[in-house]
C-alpha positions as CSV (number, residue, x, y, z in Angstrom):
1,M,-12.2,-0.2,18.9
2,R,-11.2,-3.8,18.3
3,P,-9.4,-4.2,15.0
4,P,-10.9,-6.6,12.4
5,I,-7.5,-8.5,11.9
6,G,-4.3,-9.0,13.9
7,D,-3.3,-8.8,17.5
8,F,-3.4,-4.9,17.9
9,D,-4.5,-3.5,21.3
10,T,-6.8,-1.2,19.4
11,A,-7.7,0.4,16.1
12,T,-8.6,4.1,15.4
13,P,-10.6,5.3,12.3
14,A,-7.9,7.2,10.3
15,P,-9.9,10.2,10.2
16,D,-9.7,10.5,14.0
17,C,-5.7,10.2,13.9
18,L,-4.6,12.3,11.1
19,A,-1.7,13.7,13.1
20,E,-0.2,10.0,13.0
21,L,0.1,10.0,9.3
22,T,2.3,11.6,6.9
23,A,1.0,14.7,5.1
24,P,0.0,13.0,1.7
25,V,-1.8,10.0,3.5
26,A,-3.7,12.4,5.9
27,D,-4.7,14.5,2.9
28,A,-5.9,11.5,0.9
29,V,-8.2,10.4,4.2
30,R,-9.5,14.0,4.4
31,A,-10.6,14.0,0.6
32,W,-11.7,10.3,0.7
33,Q,-14.6,9.7,-1.8
34,G,-14.8,5.9,-2.3
35,S,-17.9,3.9,-1.6
36,V,-16.3,2.6,1.6
37,P,-16.5,5.4,4.1
38,A,-13.1,6.8,5.2
39,D,-13.9,6.0,8.9
40,R,-13.5,2.0,7.9
41,I,-9.9,2.8,7.1
42,L,-8.5,2.0,10.4
43,Y,-5.0,2.9,12.0
44,V,-3.1,0.8,14.2
45,D,0.0,2.0,16.2
46,T,2.9,-0.2,15.8
47,E,6.8,-0.4,16.6
48,P,8.8,1.0,13.8
49,Q,11.7,-1.7,14.5
50,W,9.0,-4.5,13.7
51,A,7.7,-2.8,10.4
52,D,9.3,-5.6,8.1
53,T,6.7,-8.3,7.2
54,A,8.5,-11.3,8.9
55,V,9.3,-9.7,12.1
56,F,5.9,-7.9,12.1
57,V,3.7,-11.1,12.0
58,E,5.6,-12.6,14.8
59,H,4.6,-9.6,17.0
60,Y,1.1,-8.7,15.9
61,G,-0.4,-12.1,14.6
62,R,0.6,-14.9,12.2
63,D,-2.7,-14.5,10.6
64,L,-1.5,-11.1,9.2
65,L,0.9,-12.9,6.8
66,E,-2.0,-14.0,4.5
67,R,-3.9,-10.4,5.0
68,S,-0.9,-8.2,4.5
69,A,0.0,-6.4,1.2
70,N,3.3,-4.6,0.2
71,C,3.4,-1.5,-1.9
72,V,6.5,-0.9,-3.9
73,V,7.3,2.0,-6.4
74,V,8.4,0.9,-10.0
75,A,9.8,2.8,-12.6
76,G,8.9,2.0,-16.3
77,K,11.2,3.3,-18.9
78,R,10.7,3.8,-22.7
79,G,12.7,6.0,-24.9
80,G,13.7,8.9,-22.7
81,G,10.8,8.9,-20.5
82,T,10.1,7.3,-17.0
83,T,6.8,6.5,-15.6
84,L,6.4,5.9,-12.0
85,A,3.8,3.7,-10.5
86,A,2.9,1.7,-7.3
87,C,2.3,-1.9,-7.1
88,L,0.2,-3.5,-4.3
89,V,0.5,-7.3,-3.8
90,L,0.0,-9.7,-1.1
91,S,3.1,-10.0,1.1
92,T,3.3,-13.7,0.3
93,T,4.1,-12.7,-3.2
94,R,6.5,-10.9,-5.4
95,V,5.6,-8.1,-8.0
96,D,5.9,-9.4,-11.6
97,V,7.8,-6.4,-12.6
98,N,9.4,-7.8,-16.0
99,G,6.0,-9.2,-17.1
100,V,2.8,-7.9,-15.9
101,V,4.0,-4.5,-14.8
102,R,6.3,-3.6,-17.8
103,R,3.4,-4.5,-20.1
104,Q,0.8,-2.5,-18.2
105,L,3.1,0.6,-18.2
106,G,3.9,0.0,-21.9
107,A,7.6,0.2,-20.9
108,R,10.6,-1.3,-22.6
109,K,12.1,-1.8,-19.0
110,A,10.8,-1.7,-15.8
111,S,12.5,-1.9,-12.3
112,F,12.1,-1.0,-8.7
113,A,12.5,2.7,-8.1
114,S,15.5,3.7,-5.9
115,M,14.8,4.5,-2.2
116,E,15.4,8.2,-2.9
117,T,13.1,8.2,-5.7
118,A,10.3,6.3,-3.8
119,T,10.5,8.4,-0.7
120,G,11.3,11.9,-2.5
121,E,8.1,11.2,-4.8
122,T,5.7,10.0,-2.4
123,G,6.5,12.0,0.6
124,M,6.5,8.9,2.7
125,E,9.1,6.8,4.8
126,Y,10.7,3.7,3.2
127,G,9.4,0.7,4.6
128,G,6.1,2.5,5.2
129,I,4.9,3.3,1.6
130,T,1.0,3.0,1.4
131,P,-1.1,3.2,-1.9
132,V,-3.3,5.8,0.0
133,G,-2.0,9.3,-0.7
134,L,0.1,8.7,-3.9
135,P,0.9,11.5,-6.2
136,T,-1.9,12.5,-8.6
137,G,-1.5,10.6,-11.8
138,W,0.3,7.8,-10.8
139,P,-1.0,4.5,-11.8
140,V,-1.7,2.2,-8.8
141,L,-1.5,-1.5,-9.9
142,V,-3.4,-3.5,-7.4
143,D,-3.3,-7.4,-7.4
144,S,-6.9,-9.0,-7.6
145,A,-6.2,-11.1,-4.5
146,V,-5.6,-8.0,-2.6
147,V,-9.1,-6.5,-3.5
148,D,-10.8,-10.0,-2.5
149,L,-9.9,-9.5,1.2
150,P,-12.2,-8.1,3.7
151,Y,-9.4,-6.2,5.3
152,V,-5.6,-5.7,4.2
153,L,-3.0,-4.3,6.2
154,V,-0.7,-1.9,4.4
155,G,1.8,0.9,5.4
156,S,0.6,4.1,6.8
157,G,3.4,6.4,5.2
158,R,5.6,5.9,8.1
159,R,7.4,2.9,9.5
160,R,5.6,3.4,12.7
161,G,1.7,2.4,12.5
162,K,-0.1,0.5,9.9
163,L,-3.5,1.0,8.2
164,L,-6.2,-1.7,7.8
165,V,-8.1,-1.0,4.7
166,P,-11.0,-3.1,3.1
167,G,-9.8,-4.7,0.1
168,K,-12.6,-3.0,-2.1
169,A,-11.5,0.4,-1.1
170,L,-8.1,-0.3,-2.7
171,A,-9.5,-0.9,-6.0
172,E,-11.3,2.6,-5.7
173,L,-8.0,4.4,-5.1
174,P,-7.3,7.3,-7.6
175,G,-5.3,5.6,-10.4
176,A,-6.1,2.0,-9.4
177,I,-6.0,-0.7,-12.0
178,V,-7.0,-4.1,-10.7
179,L,-4.7,-6.8,-12.4
180,E,-4.8,-10.6,-12.2
181,G,-1.3,-12.0,-11.7
182,L,0.5,-8.8,-10.6
183,G,1.7,-10.8,-7.5
184,T,3.6,-14.2,-8.3
185,A,4.9,-17.0,-6.0
């Protein structure tokens, strides 16, 4: 099928290519229950060496810069406890970790989780972390600008391949909290 965004050769409904996804992402697609049908989540095959945003848009379409979102894992600390959460913001913005994220998590201090923590806790590859299939109970903080897009390019759980997900579907992920101003210029 022709992908709705980007210059990809083809797009495949995610339920039809579960073997291309990491186990937690494939499990989330299998168990999908949002108002947007799972077959509207599309997988596109991409080269892993082009996974980083700047290089990626050069190869797969400049329009993707405004239609891509980055998913990062953050750690909020208060007292002796740590809360892990995911943040999803447009790739043209940065996560407001010390403001919006810290307040939302009720943390005294918030920072990006280490690569080992992010990959170990999610079961996903660094550079391919996606909001689809995150651990149960995690808050998934989603910038409202991401939700407003008809389709958003996000990671697939691996550095190879990406998912094209309707913005509305991202607001319905387990643990999703849509926030204004999560992404800052």
